[in-house]
C-alpha positions in Angstrom: 135.5 237.6 -77.0 133.6 237.0 -73.8 130.0 236.0 -74.1 128.7 238.9 -72.0 130.0 242.4 -72.0 131.8 243.6 -68.8 130.1 246.8 -67.6 131.9 247.5 -64.4 135.3 249.3 -64.9 136.3 248.3 -61.3 136.3 244.7 -62.3 138.3 245.3 -65.4 140.9 247.2 -63.4 141.1 244.3 -60.8 141.3 241.7 -63.6 144.2 243.6 -65.2 146.0 243.3 -61.9 145.5 239.5 -61.9 146.0 238.5 -65.5 146.6 239.8 -69.0 145.5 239.5 -72.7 142.2 238.0 -73.6 141.8 236.5 -70.2 141.1 240.0 -68.7 137.6 240.2 -69.9 136.7 236.7 -68.8 138.2 237.2 -65.3 136.4 240.6 -65.0 133.1 238.9 -65.9 133.6 236.2 -63.3 134.3 238.9 -60.7 131.1 240.7 -61.8 129.1 237.5 -61.2 130.7 237.2 -57.7 129.7 240.7 -56.8 126.1 240.0 -58.0 126.0 236.9 -55.8 126.5 239.3 -52.8 124.2 242.0 -54.0 121.4 239.4 -54.5 121.8 238.1 -50.9 122.4 234.6 -52.2 121.8 232.0 -49.5 124.7 230.3 -47.7 123.9 226.8 -49.0 124.0 228.1 -52.6 127.2 230.0 -52.0 128.8 226.9 -50.6 127.8 225.0 -53.7 129.1 227.7 -56.1 132.3 228.0 -54.1 132.9 224.2 -54.2 132.1 224.0 -57.9 134.5 226.7 -58.8 137.2 225.3 -56.5 136.9 221.8 -58.1 137.0 223.2 -61.6 140.0 225.3 -60.9 141.9 222.5 -59.2 141.2 220.1 -62.0 142.2 222.6 -64.6 145.5 223.3 -62.8 146.5 219.7 -62.6 145.5 218.8 -66.2 147.2 221.9 -67.6 150.6 220.3 -67.2 149.6 217.5 -69.6 147.7 219.3 -72.3 150.1 218.0 -75.0 149.2 214.4 -74.4 146.0 212.8 -75.5 144.0 210.9 -72.9 141.5 208.0 -72.8 138.8 207.8 -70.2 138.0 204.3 -69.1 134.7 203.5 -67.4 133.5 200.3 -65.8 132.4 198.6 -62.6 134.3 199.1 -59.4 133.0 195.7 -58.3 134.7 193.3 -60.7 137.3 191.1 -58.9 140.9 191.1 -59.9 140.7 187.5 -61.1 137.9 188.3 -63.6 138.1 188.5 -67.4 136.9 192.1 -67.3 139.8 193.0 -65.0 142.3 191.3 -67.3 140.9 193.1 -70.4 140.9 196.5 -68.7 144.5 196.0 -67.5 145.7 194.9 -70.9 143.9 197.8 -72.6 145.5 200.2 -70.2 149.0 198.8 -71.0 148.5 198.8 -74.8 147.0 202.3 -75.0 149.8 203.7 -72.8 152.3 202.1 -75.3 150.7 204.3 -77.9 151.5 207.4 -75.8 148.0 208.0 -74.5 147.3 208.7 -70.8 144.4 207.0 -69.0 141.7 208.8 -66.9 139.4 206.7 -64.6 137.3 207.4 -61.6 140.2 206.3 -59.5 138.4 203.4 -57.9 138.9 199.7 -57.9 137.7 197.0 -60.4 137.8 198.1 -64.0 139.2 201.5 -63.1 142.1 200.1 -61.0 142.8 197.5 -63.7 143.2 200.1 -66.5 145.5 202.2 -64.3 147.5 199.2 -63.2 148.1 198.4 -66.9 148.9 202.0 -67.9 151.0 202.8 -64.8 150.8 205.7 -62.4 152.9 207.9 -64.6 150.3 207.6 -67.4 147.2 207.9 -65.1 144.7 210.4 -63.7 142.2 209.5 -61.1 139.0 211.6 -60.8 137.6 210.3 -57.5 134.1 211.0 -56.2 133.6 211.3 -52.5 131.0 208.6 -51.6 129.9 207.2 -48.3 130.6 203.7 -49.6 132.4 201.7 -52.2 134.6 204.3 -53.9 138.2 204.6 -52.8 141.4 205.3 -54.6 143.0 202.2 -56.1 146.6 201.4 -55.2 148.0 202.6 -58.5 146.8 206.2 -58.2 146.4 206.5 -54.4 148.7 209.4 -53.3 149.5 210.5 -56.8 149.3 214.2 -57.5 147.1 213.4 -60.5 144.4 212.0 -58.2 141.6 214.7 -57.9 138.7 214.3 -55.4 135.3 215.7 -56.3 132.3 216.4 -54.1 129.9 216.7 -57.1 129.3 214.3 -59.9 128.7 217.2 -62.4 132.1 218.8 -61.9 133.7 215.4 -62.2 131.8 214.6 -65.4 132.8 218.0 -66.8 136.5 217.2 -66.2 136.1 213.8 -67.9 134.5 215.2 -71.0 136.7 218.3 -71.2 140.0 216.5 -70.9 139.3 213.3 -72.8 140.1 212.4 -76.4 138.4 209.0 -76.4 136.1 207.0 -74.1 136.3 203.2 -73.5 133.5 201.5 -71.5 133.7 198.0 -70.1 130.7 196.4 -68.4 129.4 198.2 -65.3 126.3 199.3 -63.4 124.3 202.5 -63.2 127.3 204.7 -63.2 128.9 203.2 -66.3 125.6 203.4 -68.2 125.1 206.9 -67.1 128.5 208.0 -68.2 128.1 206.2 -71.6 124.7 207.7 -72.3 125.9 211.1 -71.3 128.9 211.0 -73.6 126.6 209.9 -76.5 124.1 212.6 -75.7 126.7 215.3 -75.6 128.2 214.2 -79.0 124.8 213.6 -80.6 123.7 217.2 -79.7 127.0 218.8 -80.5 127.7 219.9 -76.9 131.1 218.3 -76.9 133.6 217.3 -79.6 133.1 214.0 -81.4 135.7 211.5 -80.2 135.9 207.7 -80.3 133.6 205.9 -77.9 134.5 202.2 -77.7 132.3 199.6 -75.8 134.8 196.9 -74.9 133.7 193.5 -73.5 135.5 190.3 -72.6 135.8 187.6 -75.3 132.3 186.0 -75.9 130.7 188.5 -73.5 127.2 189.7 -74.3 126.9 192.9 -72.1 127.1 195.4 -74.9 125.2 193.3 -77.5 122.3 193.2 -75.1 122.6 197.0 -74.7 122.7 197.5 -78.5 119.5 195.3 -78.9 117.7 197.7 -76.6 118.9 200.6 -78.8 117.8 198.8 -82.0 114.5 197.2 -80.8 113.2 200.0 -78.6 114.9 203.4 -79.4 115.6 203.1 -83.1 112.4 201.1 -83.9 110.4 203.8 -82.1 112.2 206.6 -84.1 113.7 208.0 -80.9 117.2 207.9 -82.3 118.6 208.0 -85.9 120.5 205.4 -87.9 123.6 207.7 -88.0 123.7 207.8 -84.2 125.1 204.2 -84.3 128.2 205.7 -85.9 129.0 207.4 -82.6 130.2 204.2 -80.9 131.8 200.9 -81.7 131.4 197.5 -79.9 134.3 195.1 -79.8 135.6 192.1 -77.8 139.2 192.6 -78.9 141.7 194.8 -77.1 143.7 195.5 -80.3 140.6 196.6 -82.1 139.7 199.0 -79.3 143.2 200.5 -79.4 143.2 200.7 -83.2 139.9 202.5 -83.2 141.3 205.3 -81.1 144.7 205.6 -82.8 143.2 205.5 -86.3 140.8 208.3 -85.3 143.8 210.6 -85.1 145.7 209.4 -88.1 144.8 212.5 -90.2 142.2 214.2 -88.1 143.5 216.5 -85.3 140.6 218.4 -83.8 137.9 220.9 -84.7 136.2 224.1 -83.6 133.3 226.3 -84.7 133.7 229.7 -86.3 130.2 231.0 -86.5 128.3 228.5 -88.5 131.4 227.0 -90.0 133.0 223.8 -88.7 136.8 224.1 -89.0 138.4 220.6 -89.0 142.2 220.8 -88.3 144.0 218.0 -90.1 147.6 216.8 -89.7 148.3 216.5 -93.5 146.7 218.1 -96.5 144.3 216.0 -98.5 144.7 215.2 -102.2 142.4 217.0 -104.6 140.7 213.7 -105.5 140.1 213.0 -101.8 138.5 216.4 -101.4 136.2 215.8 -104.4 135.2 212.4 -103.0 134.3 214.0 -99.6 132.1 216.6 -101.4 130.3 213.8 -103.3 129.9 211.5 -100.3 128.9 214.1 -97.7 126.8 216.6 -99.5 123.9 215.5 -97.3 125.4 217.0 -94.2 126.0 220.5 -95.7 123.5 223.3 -95.1 125.3 225.5 -97.7 128.4 225.7 -99.8 130.9 222.9 -100.2 133.7 221.2 -98.2 136.9 223.3 -98.8 140.5 222.9 -97.8 142.2 226.0 -96.5 144.7 227.4 -94.0 143.8 228.9 -90.6 140.9 231.3 -90.8 141.4 234.9 -89.5 139.2 234.1 -86.5 141.7 231.4 -85.4 144.8 233.5 -85.0 144.8 233.1 -81.2 145.4 229.3 -81.6 149.1 229.9 -82.1 150.2 226.3 -81.7 147.7 225.1 -84.3 148.1 227.8 -87.0 150.3 225.6 -89.2 147.8 222.8 -89.6 145.8 222.6 -92.8 142.0 222.9 -92.4 138.8 221.4 -93.8 136.0 223.9 -93.6 132.3 223.2 -94.1 128.9 224.6 -93.0 127.0 221.5 -91.8 123.5 221.0 -90.5 123.7 220.8 -86.8 121.3 217.9 -86.4 123.5 215.0 -87.7 126.6 214.6 -85.6 126.7 210.9 -86.5 127.1 212.0 -90.1 130.0 214.2 -89.0 131.6 211.2 -87.3 131.3 209.4 -90.6 133.0 212.4 -92.3 135.9 212.2 -89.8 136.3 208.5 -90.6 136.4 209.3 -94.3 139.0 212.0 -93.7 141.2 209.5 -91.9 140.9 207.1 -94.8 141.7 209.7 -97.4 144.7 210.0 -99.5 147.0 212.8 -98.3 149.4 215.0 -100.3 
């Protein structure tokens, strides 16, 4: 159901000529908003921004739609690291190993860490989300000219595509952009504005970049009660490529995905859990429940439109929405549970 009711029958009629099914109401509402932009005498500069935003979102969606069945890992890191650096070697090896596990790689499409990860994964397993800048950013040789290279004018539409299409994030050392992307991913997961996925902070052997970052979190943010202890569950720091790969692969061992149905969190799992595992989850994670208990069930009536996922078993709970680090701990426990 669309969030806002469509009131103009003309838009519904036009939408029915364009599409069908549940999409009609959403397209009709988009058309209503377009009409209101004209009625409100929206300025040309604003119209240009809205037009570019919608174009970039539509183009990215069109390209990613062909690869919806494959999981993807976004790799962030500096464009400035040289190809003979340890960071470059680590990124390249990570790209190769994660592609071997059938994941695709998404980067900003630039050089340095981004180019290394895509060199390792290969163009056939890569997406590049390039940002148009007056300096520094250019498409790396692996992704340059590939149909999966998408150019963006705006950072916010580019970030939306990263978050919307990604099943895990891996960050290597980088500058302002890397830290911005890392903190944004953490903020979105911490506040429930995007799905919880693995976030791995990968450094070269004996590197100290992410340890220094974690000390800031511990000594300044956590000590000042600005973040919670469970927030540290939203990321993992490692210096080993195989640990980074395993963290991502293991996350999807039993867990598949989740969605909200009203206040209920519906966790889709790939195999049913044993009765003893379900009892253990209820004992261990009672603190995250706002009411009721953790139940195992089939698809809820509200999920019938998710045809491809109807056969998956479900874990259903009603959690507090202020402890997403605790929910990450629950997913970890589900992946360690005994299945039946």
